[in-house]
C-alpha positions as CSV (number, residue, x, y, z in Angstrom):
1,M,0.0,0.1,0.0
2,K,2.8,2.5,0.9
3,L,4.6,1.7,-2.1
4,R,1.7,2.2,-4.1
5,Y,1.4,5.8,-3.4
6,G,5.1,6.8,-3.7
7,A,5.4,4.9,-6.9
8,S,2.3,6.7,-8.3
9,L,3.4,10.0,-7.5
10,L,6.5,9.9,-9.6
11,L,4.4,7.9,-12.3
12,V,2.1,10.7,-12.7
13,V,4.8,13.1,-12.7
14,L,7.2,11.6,-15.2
15,C,4.3,9.8,-17.9
16,R,2.4,12.9,-18.3
17,P,4.6,14.3,-21.1
18,C,4.2,10.9,-23.0
19,L,0.3,11.7,-23.0
20,A,1.1,15.5,-24.4
21,Q,0.5,15.8,-28.0
22,D,3.8,17.3,-30.0
23,P,3.9,21.1,-30.3
24,P,2.1,22.8,-32.9
25,A,3.8,23.3,-36.3
26,A,5.4,26.5,-36.9
27,A,2.7,27.5,-39.4
28,D,-0.2,26.9,-37.0
29,L,1.4,29.5,-34.4
30,E,0.3,32.5,-36.5
31,D,-3.5,31.7,-35.3
32,P,-2.9,29.3,-32.1
33,P,-6.2,27.4,-31.2
34,D,-8.2,27.8,-28.3
35,T,-7.4,24.6,-26.6
36,P,-5.5,23.8,-23.3
37,P,-2.0,24.1,-22.7
38,V,-0.1,20.7,-23.3
39,I,3.4,20.0,-22.0
40,S,5.8,20.9,-24.9
41,K,9.2,19.8,-25.9
42,I,12.3,22.2,-25.8
43,S,12.9,24.3,-29.0
44,F,16.6,23.4,-29.3
45,P,17.7,20.3,-31.3
46,D,17.9,17.0,-29.6
47,R,21.3,15.8,-28.7
48,P,22.0,12.2,-30.1
49,V,21.8,9.4,-27.9
50,S,21.2,5.8,-28.0
51,W,21.8,2.5,-25.9
52,F,24.8,2.1,-28.3
53,K,26.1,5.5,-27.4
54,L,25.3,5.3,-23.6
55,V,28.8,3.8,-22.3
56,P,30.7,6.4,-24.6
57,N,28.3,9.5,-23.4
58,I,29.2,8.4,-20.0
59,A,33.1,8.3,-20.4
60,H,32.8,12.0,-21.7
61,D,30.4,12.7,-19.1
62,Q,32.7,11.8,-16.5
63,K,36.0,13.3,-18.2
64,D,33.9,16.3,-17.9
65,I,33.3,16.0,-14.6
66,W,36.5,15.3,-13.1
67,T,38.2,17.9,-14.8
68,F,35.9,20.5,-13.7
69,P,37.9,21.8,-11.1
70,I,40.8,22.6,-13.6
71,S,38.4,24.9,-15.4
72,V,37.5,26.5,-12.0
73,A,41.2,27.2,-11.6
74,Q,41.1,28.8,-14.8
75,G,39.0,31.4,-13.8
76,R,35.8,29.9,-15.0
77,H,32.3,29.2,-13.1
78,I,33.9,30.6,-9.9
79,K,30.5,32.4,-8.9
80,P,28.3,29.4,-9.1
81,T,31.2,27.2,-7.3
82,L,32.0,29.3,-4.4
83,I,27.6,29.9,-3.5
84,V,27.2,25.7,-3.7
85,S,30.7,25.6,-1.8
86,A,29.6,28.2,0.9
87,I,26.0,26.8,1.5
88,T,27.0,23.5,2.1
89,V,30.0,24.5,4.4
90,A,27.1,26.7,6.5
91,A,24.6,23.7,6.4
92,V,27.7,21.4,7.9
93,A,28.4,24.1,10.4
94,G,24.8,25.3,11.4
95,G,22.2,22.7,10.1
96,D,23.2,19.3,10.7
97,E,23.6,19.0,14.2
98,P,20.4,20.9,14.7
99,S,18.5,18.9,12.2
100,G,20.0,15.5,13.7
101,R,19.0,16.0,17.0
102,Y,15.6,17.2,15.9
103,F,15.0,14.0,14.1
104,Q,16.4,11.8,16.4
105,R,13.4,12.9,18.8
106,S,10.7,13.6,16.6
107,R,7.7,11.0,15.7
108,A,6.0,13.4,13.6
109,Y,7.0,12.4,9.9
110,I,5.9,8.3,11.0
111,G,3.8,8.2,7.8
112,F,5.6,10.4,5.4
113,N,8.9,8.0,6.3
114,R,6.7,5.1,5.2
115,V,5.6,6.2,2.2
116,F,9.4,7.8,0.8
117,S,11.3,5.3,2.7
118,G,14.6,4.4,0.7
119,N,13.4,1.2,-1.0
120,N,10.1,3.0,-2.2
121,T,11.7,5.9,-3.6
122,S,14.6,3.7,-5.2
123,L,11.9,1.5,-6.6
124,A,9.8,4.4,-7.9
125,M,12.6,6.3,-9.4
126,F,13.5,3.0,-11.5
127,V,9.5,2.0,-12.4
128,A,8.4,5.5,-13.2
129,P,11.2,6.5,-15.8
130,S,10.8,2.7,-17.4
131,V,6.9,3.2,-17.8
132,F,7.5,6.3,-19.3
133,Y,10.0,4.5,-22.0
134,G,7.5,1.9,-22.3
135,I,4.8,4.5,-23.4
136,S,7.1,6.4,-25.9
137,L,8.1,3.4,-27.4
138,I,4.5,2.7,-27.8
139,R,3.9,6.2,-29.3
140,K,6.9,5.8,-31.3
141,D,8.0,8.9,-30.0
142,S,12.0,9.2,-30.1
143,Y,12.2,12.4,-28.3
144,G,10.3,10.6,-25.1
145,Q,12.8,7.5,-25.6
146,N,15.7,9.6,-25.6
147,T,14.6,11.6,-22.9
148,F,14.5,8.4,-20.6
149,L,18.3,7.5,-22.0
150,L,19.4,10.8,-20.7
151,A,17.6,10.6,-17.5
152,G,19.7,7.2,-17.0
153,E,22.8,8.6,-18.2
154,A,22.5,11.4,-15.7
155,V,21.5,8.9,-12.8
156,L,24.8,6.8,-13.7
157,D,27.0,9.8,-13.8
158,S,25.8,11.1,-10.7
159,E,26.1,7.8,-8.9
160,I,29.3,7.4,-9.9
161,V,30.8,10.4,-8.6
162,T,28.6,10.2,-5.4
163,S,30.2,6.5,-5.0
164,V,33.9,7.8,-5.3
165,I,32.9,10.9,-2.6
166,K,31.5,9.0,-0.5
167,D,34.3,6.3,-0.1
168,I,36.4,9.3,0.3
169,D,34.8,11.3,2.9
170,R,33.2,7.8,5.0
171,R,30.7,10.1,6.8
172,L,28.4,8.4,9.6
173,K,24.9,9.2,8.9
174,P,22.8,11.0,11.5
175,I,21.0,7.7,12.6
176,E,24.8,6.5,13.3
177,V,25.1,8.9,16.1
178,P,24.0,7.9,19.3
179,P,21.5,10.0,21.2
180,G,23.5,12.8,22.7
181,G,26.4,11.9,20.3
182,D,28.9,14.4,18.7
183,F,27.6,15.3,15.4
184,S,30.9,17.5,14.6
185,H,32.9,14.1,14.5
186,T,31.3,12.5,11.8
187,W,33.6,12.6,8.8
188,F,36.0,9.8,8.1
189,A,34.7,7.6,10.7
190,S,32.3,5.6,9.0
191,G,33.2,1.8,6.9
192,A,32.8,-1.0,8.7
193,G,31.1,-4.1,7.1
194,K,30.3,-1.3,4.0
195,S,30.6,-1.7,0.7
196,A,32.7,0.6,-1.4
197,F,31.2,0.1,-4.5
198,A,27.9,1.6,-3.1
199,G,29.9,4.0,-1.5
200,I,30.8,4.1,2.3
201,G,30.0,7.8,3.7
202,S,27.1,9.8,3.9
203,F,28.3,12.7,2.1
204,P,26.4,13.6,-0.5
205,S,23.1,11.9,-0.9
206,G,22.9,9.0,-3.2
207,H,18.8,9.1,-3.5
208,T,18.9,13.1,-3.9
209,I,21.6,13.1,-6.4
210,A,19.6,10.6,-8.4
211,A,16.0,12.5,-8.0
212,F,17.2,15.6,-9.2
213,S,19.0,14.3,-12.0
214,V,16.1,12.7,-13.6
215,A,14.0,15.8,-12.6
216,T,16.3,18.0,-14.2
217,V,16.5,16.2,-17.4
218,F,12.4,16.1,-17.7
219,A,12.1,19.5,-16.5
220,D,15.1,20.9,-19.0
221,R,13.2,18.6,-22.0
222,Y,9.7,19.2,-20.9
223,P,10.1,23.0,-19.6
224,M,6.0,24.1,-20.5
225,P,3.8,24.7,-19.1
226,R,5.7,26.1,-16.2
227,W,4.3,24.0,-13.4
228,F,5.6,20.6,-14.7
229,P,8.9,21.6,-14.0
230,R,8.0,22.9,-10.2
231,L,6.4,19.6,-10.0
232,V,9.2,17.5,-11.0
233,Y,11.5,19.4,-8.7
234,G,9.0,19.3,-6.1
235,V,9.0,15.5,-5.9
236,A,12.9,15.4,-6.1
237,G,12.8,17.6,-3.2
238,A,10.5,15.6,-1.2
239,V,12.9,12.4,-2.1
240,G,15.6,14.7,-0.4
241,F,13.5,15.9,2.6
242,S,13.0,12.0,3.2
243,R,16.6,11.3,3.6
244,T,16.8,13.8,6.6
245,S,13.7,12.4,8.4
246,L,14.8,9.0,8.0
247,Q,18.1,10.3,9.5
248,S,19.9,8.7,6.4
249,H,21.2,11.8,5.6
250,H,22.3,15.3,7.3
251,P,21.1,18.1,5.5
252,S,24.3,19.3,3.7
253,D,24.4,15.8,2.5
254,V,21.0,16.3,0.8
255,F,22.1,19.9,-0.8
256,A,25.1,18.9,-1.9
257,G,23.3,15.9,-3.6
258,A,20.7,18.2,-5.2
259,A,23.3,20.7,-6.3
260,L,25.2,18.0,-8.0
261,G,22.4,16.0,-9.5
262,Y,21.0,19.7,-11.2
263,S,24.9,20.3,-12.5
264,I,25.8,17.0,-14.0
265,A,22.0,16.4,-15.6
266,H,22.2,19.9,-16.9
267,Y,25.6,21.1,-17.6
268,A,27.4,17.6,-18.5
269,V,24.3,15.6,-20.1
270,L,22.2,18.1,-21.7
271,H,24.8,20.4,-23.1
272,A,25.3,20.1,-27.1
273,R,28.4,17.5,-27.8
274,D,31.6,18.9,-29.5
C-alpha cells in the first residue's frame, strides 16, 4: 500500500509528458487554437543518444565532471562554485547537528517516512522512467525515448561521482550517531562492514542526487507549462527531505546531492556535444 502511493506520484509526474500532444507546427502558431495547454518539448535540437552510445557518453561526461576543478582554477564557473560551496559549509556548520538531534526525537514524520522510504523511492525512480520509456516506445516517440536514456545517463553519472566521494569522506549517517552523540565528528568515521562499491559515507545523498538528476532532465526537456518543472523538482525535493527525516542523511548531504544532480544533468549530460 505504502509503495503504491510513492510510485504512483512519480508515475503521474514523469508519464504526463508521454500523453501530451506534439507542439504545433510553426505555421499553426500564427493563429493558435483555443485549446488547453500541453506539456511541450524544448525548441533546440535533440542531442544524439542511443543505447549503443550510452557508455561512450558516460565516459565523455565523467571526463568533463572530473576535470571541472581545472576549469575553476582557470577562472571559469567561480561564482556558482563558491555559492554552492558556501551553502554546503554553512549547512555542515550550522544545520546538520540541530537537524540530526531534532529527527532523533521527532515522531511527526512516521507516515511520510513510510511512503518515502529508501526502498520505495529507489523503486519508484526506476519504475516511473521505465513506464515512461514503454509509453514512448508504443507511441514511437523518439524524443521521449531519448529523454529516458538521458535521464539514465544522468543517474549513472551522478552515482559514479557519489560513490567516489562517499568512499573518500566516509561520513557517518545521522542514524549512526547515538542520542546525545557528537555530530561534529562524523567525517572519516564510517566504513566497517560497508561496500566501497556502493559508497561508504553519507556525503552526498545518493537518493537525492538521483532524484534531481531525473527531475532536471525532464524539467529541461519538457519546460512547458511552467508548473511541470516545479512539480518534478517538488517531488525530487520531497525525496531529499525524506533522507533527513529518515535520519539517513544530513541536510548538507541532501543539499550537495541536489546541487550535484542538477549540475551533472544540466551541464554534463544535456549540453551539446562538440
